[in-house]
C-alpha positions as a LaTeX table, in Angstrom:
\begin{tabular}{lrrr}
\hline
Residue & $x$ (\AA) & $y$ (\AA) & $z$ (\AA) \\
\hline
Met1 & 112.61 & 101.97 & 56.54 \\
Phe2 & 116.26 & 101.78 & 56.68 \\
Asn3 & 119.14 & 102.88 & 58.90 \\
Leu4 & 121.83 & 105.37 & 57.92 \\
His5 & 124.17 & 104.60 & 60.48 \\
Ser6 & 125.52 & 101.42 & 62.35 \\
Ser7 & 123.73 & 102.42 & 65.67 \\
Pro8 & 120.05 & 102.05 & 66.14 \\
Ala9 & 119.44 & 105.52 & 67.00 \\
Ile10 & 118.88 & 107.12 & 64.05 \\
Met11 & 116.97 & 106.02 & 60.86 \\
Met12 & 114.89 & 107.22 & 58.08 \\
Ala13 & 111.16 & 106.72 & 57.56 \\
Val14 & 110.06 & 106.58 & 53.88 \\
Ile15 & 107.06 & 108.68 & 53.29 \\
Trp16 & 106.67 & 109.48 & 49.72 \\
Pro17 & 108.70 & 106.86 & 47.35 \\
Lys18 & 108.13 & 108.53 & 44.20 \\
Gly19 & 109.41 & 105.59 & 41.99 \\
Ile20 & 109.62 & 105.78 & 38.05 \\
Asn21 & 106.60 & 108.00 & 37.57 \\
Glu22 & 106.91 & 110.91 & 39.60 \\
Asn23 & 103.53 & 112.17 & 38.69 \\
Phe24 & 102.12 & 109.46 & 40.71 \\
Pro25 & 103.91 & 108.83 & 44.11 \\
Gln26 & 103.07 & 106.16 & 46.23 \\
Asp27 & 101.78 & 107.11 & 49.85 \\
Glu28 & 102.97 & 104.96 & 52.66 \\
Thr29 & 100.63 & 106.40 & 55.56 \\
Leu30 & 98.14 & 103.25 & 55.34 \\
Gln31 & 101.24 & 100.84 & 55.86 \\
Tyr32 & 102.26 & 103.06 & 58.98 \\
Leu33 & 98.70 & 102.81 & 60.18 \\
Leu34 & 98.73 & 98.96 & 59.77 \\
Ile35 & 102.07 & 98.65 & 61.81 \\
Leu36 & 100.86 & 100.97 & 64.61 \\
Cys37 & 97.35 & 98.74 & 64.86 \\
Thr38 & 99.57 & 95.71 & 64.94 \\
Lys39 & 101.60 & 97.12 & 67.68 \\
Val40 & 98.42 & 98.14 & 69.62 \\
Gly41 & 97.34 & 94.49 & 69.33 \\
Leu42 & 100.51 & 93.05 & 70.44 \\
Asn43 & 100.57 & 95.35 & 73.58 \\
Thr44 & 97.00 & 94.65 & 74.14 \\
Phe45 & 98.15 & 90.81 & 74.63 \\
Val46 & 100.91 & 91.96 & 76.87 \\
Leu47 & 98.38 & 93.86 & 79.39 \\
Ser48 & 96.14 & 90.78 & 79.22 \\
Phe49 & 98.82 & 88.99 & 81.48 \\
Trp50 & 99.90 & 91.72 & 83.40 \\
Arg51 & 96.51 & 92.79 & 84.33 \\
His52 & 96.13 & 91.82 & 88.06 \\
Ser53 & 99.24 & 93.86 & 89.27 \\
Ile54 & 99.96 & 96.39 & 86.45 \\
Leu55 & 98.65 & 99.46 & 88.54 \\
Lys56 & 100.77 & 98.34 & 91.67 \\
Ser57 & 104.29 & 99.52 & 90.28 \\
Leu58 & 105.51 & 102.48 & 88.44 \\
Leu59 & 106.57 & 100.34 & 85.57 \\
Gly60 & 103.16 & 99.10 & 85.37 \\
Leu61 & 101.37 & 102.38 & 85.37 \\
Cys62 & 104.29 & 103.71 & 82.78 \\
Ser63 & 103.03 & 100.67 & 80.75 \\
Val64 & 99.21 & 101.61 & 80.71 \\
Ser65 & 100.30 & 105.35 & 79.89 \\
Met66 & 102.36 & 104.09 & 76.91 \\
Tyr67 & 99.48 & 102.15 & 75.69 \\
Ala68 & 97.16 & 105.09 & 75.99 \\
Ala69 & 99.85 & 107.07 & 73.82 \\
Asp70 & 99.77 & 104.29 & 71.29 \\
Met71 & 96.12 & 104.84 & 70.84 \\
Leu72 & 96.68 & 108.42 & 70.35 \\
Leu73 & 99.44 & 107.95 & 67.86 \\
Val74 & 97.22 & 105.53 & 66.01 \\
Cys75 & 94.29 & 108.26 & 65.86 \\
Ala76 & 96.98 & 110.84 & 64.65 \\
Val77 & 97.92 & 108.61 & 61.65 \\
Ser78 & 94.53 & 107.72 & 61.18 \\
Gly79 & 93.35 & 111.45 & 60.92 \\
Ala80 & 96.49 & 112.24 & 58.37 \\
Trp81 & 95.42 & 109.31 & 56.15 \\
Leu82 & 91.57 & 110.43 & 56.31 \\
Phe83 & 92.40 & 114.08 & 55.39 \\
Lys84 & 95.27 & 113.42 & 53.12 \\
Glu85 & 93.46 & 115.45 & 50.58 \\
His86 & 93.49 & 118.63 & 52.73 \\
Leu87 & 96.76 & 118.15 & 54.63 \\
Pro88 & 100.23 & 117.86 & 53.16 \\
Thr89 & 100.75 & 114.14 & 53.95 \\
Ser90 & 104.42 & 114.50 & 54.04 \\
Thr91 & 104.71 & 117.27 & 56.72 \\
Ser92 & 101.92 & 115.94 & 58.64 \\
Met93 & 103.42 & 112.38 & 58.89 \\
Cys94 & 106.96 & 113.56 & 59.40 \\
Phe95 & 105.56 & 115.39 & 62.46 \\
Ile96 & 103.69 & 112.62 & 63.98 \\
Leu97 & 106.54 & 109.97 & 63.37 \\
Ala98 & 109.50 & 112.26 & 64.31 \\
His99 & 108.01 & 113.00 & 67.64 \\
Gly100 & 106.53 & 109.74 & 68.60 \\
Ser101 & 109.82 & 108.12 & 67.93 \\
Ala102 & 111.71 & 110.90 & 69.93 \\
Val103 & 109.36 & 110.45 & 72.91 \\
Tyr104 & 109.35 & 106.84 & 72.96 \\
Ala105 & 113.22 & 106.63 & 72.50 \\
Leu106 & 113.58 & 109.29 & 75.43 \\
Leu107 & 111.39 & 107.70 & 77.95 \\
Pro108 & 113.19 & 104.22 & 78.90 \\
Leu109 & 115.99 & 105.54 & 80.72 \\
Pro110 & 114.11 & 107.61 & 83.25 \\
Ile111 & 111.46 & 104.97 & 83.81 \\
Leu112 & 114.26 & 102.29 & 84.42 \\
Ile113 & 115.87 & 104.76 & 86.99 \\
Ala114 & 112.49 & 105.64 & 88.60 \\
Gly115 & 111.48 & 101.88 & 88.61 \\
Ala116 & 114.37 & 100.91 & 90.16 \\
Phe117 & 114.09 & 103.47 & 93.13 \\
Asp118 & 110.26 & 102.53 & 93.29 \\
Tyr119 & 111.53 & 98.74 & 93.96 \\
Ala120 & 114.15 & 99.90 & 96.42 \\
Ser121 & 111.36 & 101.64 & 98.67 \\
Tyr122 & 108.70 & 98.99 & 98.10 \\
Pro123 & 107.78 & 97.22 & 101.36 \\
Asn124 & 108.57 & 93.62 & 101.18 \\
Leu125 & 107.63 & 93.52 & 97.23 \\
Asp126 & 104.13 & 92.68 & 98.31 \\
Ile127 & 101.26 & 94.16 & 96.19 \\
Thr128 & 98.62 & 93.09 & 98.66 \\
Arg129 & 100.20 & 95.72 & 100.95 \\
Ser130 & 100.50 & 98.68 & 98.50 \\
Ser131 & 98.62 & 102.00 & 99.47 \\
Arg132 & 96.62 & 104.57 & 97.70 \\
Ser133 & 99.17 & 107.33 & 98.29 \\
Arg134 & 101.52 & 105.07 & 96.40 \\
Val135 & 99.36 & 104.90 & 93.31 \\
Val136 & 99.01 & 108.59 & 93.66 \\
Ser137 & 102.67 & 109.18 & 93.69 \\
Tyr138 & 102.76 & 107.10 & 90.60 \\
Cys139 & 100.53 & 108.88 & 88.61 \\
Ile140 & 102.24 & 112.26 & 89.48 \\
Met141 & 105.80 & 110.86 & 88.51 \\
Val142 & 104.03 & 109.45 & 85.18 \\
Val143 & 102.67 & 112.70 & 84.35 \\
Leu144 & 106.16 & 114.57 & 85.03 \\
Leu145 & 108.02 & 111.98 & 82.86 \\
Trp146 & 105.59 & 112.42 & 80.01 \\
Ala147 & 105.81 & 116.20 & 80.39 \\
Ser148 & 109.49 & 116.32 & 80.62 \\
Ala149 & 109.99 & 114.26 & 77.19 \\
Phe150 & 107.32 & 116.35 & 75.41 \\
Val151 & 109.06 & 119.49 & 76.36 \\
Tyr152 & 112.51 & 118.18 & 75.19 \\
Thr153 & 111.27 & 116.48 & 72.01 \\
Tyr154 & 109.51 & 119.83 & 71.19 \\
His155 & 112.53 & 121.70 & 71.20 \\
Tyr156 & 115.02 & 119.40 & 69.88 \\
Thr157 & 113.30 & 117.19 & 67.21 \\
Asp158 & 113.57 & 117.81 & 63.43 \\
Thr159 & 110.26 & 117.34 & 62.05 \\
Gln160 & 111.07 & 118.39 & 58.30 \\
Pro161 & 110.84 & 115.90 & 55.63 \\
Thr162 & 113.80 & 115.41 & 53.40 \\
Glu163 & 114.22 & 114.15 & 49.74 \\
Ile164 & 117.17 & 111.85 & 49.05 \\
Tyr165 & 118.04 & 109.45 & 46.49 \\
Lys166 & 117.80 & 105.69 & 47.24 \\
Asp167 & 118.81 & 103.16 & 44.26 \\
Lys168 & 118.43 & 105.65 & 41.75 \\
Leu169 & 114.90 & 106.75 & 43.08 \\
Arg170 & 113.91 & 110.07 & 44.73 \\
Val171 & 112.30 & 109.33 & 48.29 \\
Thr172 & 110.86 & 111.66 & 50.79 \\
Val173 & 112.18 & 110.53 & 53.89 \\
Cys174 & 111.86 & 111.69 & 57.69 \\
Arg175 & 114.26 & 111.24 & 60.42 \\
Val176 & 113.07 & 108.94 & 63.05 \\
His177 & 114.73 & 107.57 & 66.43 \\
Gly178 & 115.38 & 103.94 & 67.88 \\
Ser179 & 115.90 & 103.42 & 71.43 \\
Thr180 & 119.27 & 103.04 & 72.39 \\
Val181 & 118.69 & 102.07 & 75.91 \\
Val182 & 116.15 & 99.28 & 75.10 \\
Phe183 & 118.62 & 98.01 & 72.67 \\
Gln184 & 121.49 & 98.16 & 75.09 \\
Phe185 & 119.33 & 96.69 & 78.08 \\
Asn186 & 118.47 & 93.57 & 75.84 \\
Met187 & 121.92 & 93.06 & 74.98 \\
Gln188 & 123.35 & 93.23 & 78.33 \\
Ile189 & 120.74 & 91.28 & 80.11 \\
Ser190 & 121.02 & 88.51 & 77.34 \\
Ile191 & 124.81 & 88.17 & 77.90 \\
Ala192 & 124.61 & 88.24 & 81.50 \\
Val193 & 121.93 & 85.67 & 81.66 \\
Gly194 & 123.88 & 83.57 & 79.05 \\
Leu195 & 127.25 & 83.69 & 81.10 \\
Ile196 & 125.32 & 82.70 & 84.42 \\
Leu197 & 123.23 & 79.81 & 82.79 \\
Leu198 & 126.48 & 78.79 & 80.84 \\
Leu199 & 128.26 & 78.34 & 84.02 \\
Tyr200 & 125.82 & 75.89 & 85.37 \\
Phe201 & 124.77 & 74.23 & 82.20 \\
Lys202 & 125.30 & 70.73 & 83.29 \\
Lys203 & 122.76 & 70.99 & 86.24 \\
Leu204 & 119.86 & 73.06 & 84.24 \\
Met205 & 117.90 & 70.06 & 83.34 \\
Gly206 & 117.65 & 68.74 & 86.69 \\
Trp207 & 116.82 & 72.11 & 88.26 \\
Leu208 & 114.22 & 72.69 & 85.73 \\
Ser209 & 112.57 & 69.37 & 86.43 \\
Arg210 & 112.44 & 70.25 & 89.94 \\
Ala211 & 111.22 & 73.66 & 89.62 \\
Asn212 & 108.16 & 71.88 & 87.49 \\
Lys213 & 107.38 & 69.86 & 90.20 \\
Leu214 & 107.27 & 72.48 & 92.78 \\
Ala215 & 105.18 & 74.57 & 90.43 \\
Glu216 & 102.72 & 71.83 & 90.03 \\
Leu217 & 102.70 & 71.27 & 93.88 \\
Arg218 & 102.12 & 75.01 & 94.45 \\
Ser219 & 99.14 & 74.82 & 92.23 \\
Thr220 & 97.17 & 72.35 & 94.70 \\
Ala221 & 98.98 & 73.33 & 97.92 \\
Phe222 & 97.34 & 75.67 & 100.43 \\
Val223 & 99.23 & 79.14 & 100.40 \\
Pro224 & 98.89 & 81.22 & 103.53 \\
Asp225 & 96.91 & 84.47 & 103.76 \\
Gln226 & 99.20 & 87.41 & 103.12 \\
Asp227 & 97.93 & 89.42 & 106.01 \\
Phe228 & 100.59 & 87.74 & 108.22 \\
Pro229 & 104.00 & 88.68 & 107.93 \\
Tyr230 & 106.44 & 86.00 & 106.42 \\
Ser231 & 108.34 & 85.86 & 109.77 \\
Gln232 & 105.27 & 84.65 & 111.69 \\
Phe233 & 104.87 & 81.37 & 109.62 \\
Gly234 & 107.98 & 79.69 & 110.60 \\
Glu235 & 109.92 & 76.86 & 108.96 \\
Cys236 & 108.60 & 74.38 & 106.39 \\
Gly237 & 107.68 & 70.97 & 107.63 \\
Lys238 & 109.35 & 67.68 & 106.53 \\
Ser239 & 110.81 & 67.83 & 103.18 \\
Glu240 & 113.49 & 66.17 & 101.16 \\
Ile241 & 116.62 & 68.07 & 101.09 \\
Gln242 & 118.39 & 68.19 & 97.82 \\
Glu243 & 122.21 & 67.94 & 97.89 \\
Ser244 & 122.66 & 70.07 & 94.90 \\
Ser245 & 120.66 & 73.28 & 94.78 \\
Pro246 & 121.12 & 76.54 & 92.61 \\
Pro247 & 122.59 & 79.64 & 94.50 \\
Phe248 & 119.76 & 82.01 & 95.06 \\
Phe249 & 120.87 & 84.35 & 92.29 \\
Val250 & 121.28 & 81.44 & 89.63 \\
Ser251 & 117.70 & 80.11 & 90.86 \\
Leu252 & 116.21 & 83.54 & 90.03 \\
Thr253 & 118.07 & 83.73 & 86.82 \\
Leu254 & 116.97 & 80.39 & 85.71 \\
Gly255 & 113.28 & 81.56 & 86.58 \\
Phe256 & 113.75 & 84.88 & 84.52 \\
Ala257 & 115.15 & 82.96 & 81.57 \\
Val258 & 112.45 & 80.59 & 81.43 \\
Asn259 & 109.69 & 83.04 & 80.50 \\
Trp260 & 111.89 & 85.44 & 78.79 \\
Ala261 & 114.60 & 83.56 & 76.70 \\
Pro262 & 112.40 & 83.69 & 73.45 \\
Tyr263 & 112.16 & 87.63 & 73.57 \\
Leu264 & 115.84 & 87.98 & 74.50 \\
Leu265 & 116.90 & 85.70 & 71.66 \\
Met266 & 114.86 & 87.44 & 69.05 \\
Cys267 & 116.51 & 90.88 & 70.25 \\
Leu268 & 119.76 & 88.90 & 69.80 \\
Thr269 & 118.90 & 87.57 & 66.36 \\
Cys270 & 117.67 & 91.16 & 65.18 \\
Ala271 & 120.83 & 92.68 & 66.24 \\
Met272 & 122.89 & 90.25 & 64.48 \\
Val273 & 121.12 & 90.59 & 61.25 \\
Gly274 & 121.27 & 94.33 & 61.47 \\
Phe275 & 117.43 & 94.69 & 61.76 \\
Val276 & 116.35 & 97.74 & 63.82 \\
Val277 & 113.12 & 99.04 & 64.54 \\
Pro278 & 112.11 & 102.68 & 65.25 \\
Ala279 & 110.63 & 103.58 & 68.69 \\
Tyr280 & 107.34 & 104.30 & 67.75 \\
Ala281 & 106.98 & 100.78 & 66.21 \\
Ser282 & 108.54 & 98.62 & 68.83 \\
Val283 & 106.27 & 96.47 & 71.19 \\
Asn284 & 107.74 & 98.84 & 74.00 \\
Leu285 & 105.05 & 96.92 & 76.72 \\
Leu286 & 106.80 & 93.85 & 75.82 \\
Trp287 & 110.26 & 95.33 & 76.88 \\
Met288 & 108.52 & 97.12 & 80.00 \\
Ala289 & 107.23 & 93.61 & 81.39 \\
Cys290 & 111.04 & 92.21 & 80.67 \\
Ala291 & 112.52 & 95.42 & 82.53 \\
Asn292 & 109.79 & 94.98 & 85.32 \\
Ser293 & 110.94 & 91.39 & 85.69 \\
Val294 & 114.46 & 92.02 & 85.79 \\
Leu295 & 114.08 & 94.90 & 88.73 \\
Val296 & 111.35 & 92.51 & 90.61 \\
Gly297 & 114.12 & 89.49 & 90.37 \\
Ile298 & 116.95 & 91.78 & 91.82 \\
Ala299 & 114.80 & 93.13 & 94.36 \\
Phe300 & 113.74 & 89.89 & 95.47 \\
Trp301 & 117.49 & 88.79 & 95.61 \\
Phe302 & 118.49 & 91.72 & 97.82 \\
Arg303 & 115.36 & 91.36 & 100.20 \\
Ser304 & 114.85 & 87.55 & 100.21 \\
Asp305 & 115.66 & 87.43 & 104.00 \\
Lys306 & 112.37 & 89.58 & 104.45 \\
Thr307 & 110.32 & 88.49 & 101.43 \\
Gly308 & 109.11 & 84.94 & 101.72 \\
Pro309 & 107.93 & 82.46 & 99.08 \\
Tyr310 & 104.20 & 83.60 & 99.73 \\
Ser311 & 104.23 & 86.88 & 98.51 \\
Lys312 & 102.40 & 88.50 & 95.78 \\
Phe313 & 105.08 & 90.25 & 93.37 \\
Pro314 & 104.09 & 93.07 & 90.84 \\
Asp315 & 105.23 & 90.57 & 88.30 \\
Glu316 & 103.03 & 88.06 & 86.54 \\
Thr317 & 105.28 & 86.45 & 84.00 \\
Cys318 & 108.14 & 84.81 & 86.25 \\
Phe319 & 107.33 & 82.38 & 89.02 \\
Trp320 & 109.71 & 83.75 & 91.56 \\
Asn321 & 108.14 & 81.70 & 94.57 \\
Thr322 & 108.95 & 78.36 & 93.00 \\
Tyr323 & 112.47 & 79.42 & 92.09 \\
Trp324 & 112.86 & 80.60 & 95.75 \\
Gln325 & 111.65 & 77.13 & 96.93 \\
Leu326 & 114.13 & 75.66 & 94.34 \\
Ser327 & 117.39 & 77.66 & 95.75 \\
Lys328 & 116.50 & 76.28 & 99.33 \\
Gly329 & 117.22 & 72.64 & 98.41 \\
Ile330 & 113.68 & 71.59 & 99.15 \\
Leu331 & 111.40 & 68.93 & 96.99 \\
Pro332 & 108.25 & 69.07 & 98.98 \\
Thr333 & 105.28 & 66.99 & 98.92 \\
Val334 & 101.86 & 68.58 & 99.18 \\
Asp335 & 101.50 & 68.22 & 102.95 \\
Thr336 & 105.23 & 69.48 & 103.45 \\
Met337 & 104.38 & 72.84 & 101.39 \\
Leu338 & 102.38 & 73.88 & 104.34 \\
Pro339 & 104.32 & 75.90 & 107.06 \\
Thr340 & 104.65 & 74.69 & 110.71 \\
Lys341 & 102.06 & 77.27 & 111.71 \\
Leu342 & 98.94 & 77.20 & 109.95 \\
Tyr343 & 95.48 & 79.08 & 110.59 \\
Arg344 & 92.19 & 77.35 & 109.63 \\
Met345 & 88.71 & 78.69 & 109.80 \\
Val346 & 86.36 & 77.61 & 112.83 \\
His347 & 82.74 & 78.28 & 113.37 \\
Lys348 & 83.20 & 80.60 & 116.60 \\
Pro349 & 82.37 & 84.13 & 115.52 \\
Thr350 & 84.75 & 85.60 & 118.11 \\
Met351 & 87.68 & 83.41 & 117.27 \\
Pro352 & 87.75 & 83.21 & 113.42 \\
Phe353 & 91.22 & 81.45 & 113.06 \\
Gln354 & 92.62 & 78.98 & 115.47 \\
Glu355 & 96.29 & 78.11 & 115.30 \\
Ile356 & 97.28 & 74.40 & 115.00 \\
\hline
\end{tabular}
């Protein structure tokens, strides 16, 4: 695989490097199959920590559909490898890789736009209140996105293999695509997060220490039932007010960076050394989970007056509730984590909850 341009959008996939002895060319199909199987394994890992809320958002359902598309791509390449004696490998592999990369490169932008509109209309960002009709609308939207991508790539994708000379060797290659949207998204988010944290660099360690304490206390404290709106719980109890607390958007940025800094640093490193990955081989579910965290954080920022620290968000990577508390300048103990109004179970069947 090598890039013909400085942009990550267009590159060439090597299918048949004929080498010195042109009578015995080397078939690269098995290598592509191993790459795709590794990608599926990494995407399976991403699904494992997103499984509880993945069907509660449009981006989550799109991720499931991409995982299914990955499996189909593995099956297609496996078929090309198993039946290479009966099918022209260069033609079949070029068709699979060209269409696969084109679809994966085309989908991120409409998915991001649709996901932003989804969270803009999401009621309080609370997945416990999502309705079945919302899931049906997600399924319809996912089908429309994939259908549009397939129709576009069917008419505008070049699937013909080409022979070129590389380092005095004749090589059969196929034009494939990288995702410019994913590349630009990762770069812009990395720069924005880096600049925000750089402005508050001297206070980051103290804020991280307090956030860790809050996370430990939240794991042992009572969390109210989500059936009650946030406005019904009132103010928190006695707490220690901290003089220096991060602004809310800085706190959310810190919560995002704690979880996604390794991924963003990896993307920055790859961009600096000129390492590009075609869209069909990239771990797209990892990017989808990162984009989902970005959209959830932005939506939480705009809806913080209606969305409290006890909501269950459609994102299982960032601890948004902890960083909500951090931005309020509160360092509670276990008993002060409880709101002023709580509800406990009593044994009277007609009064299942009693207010104290």
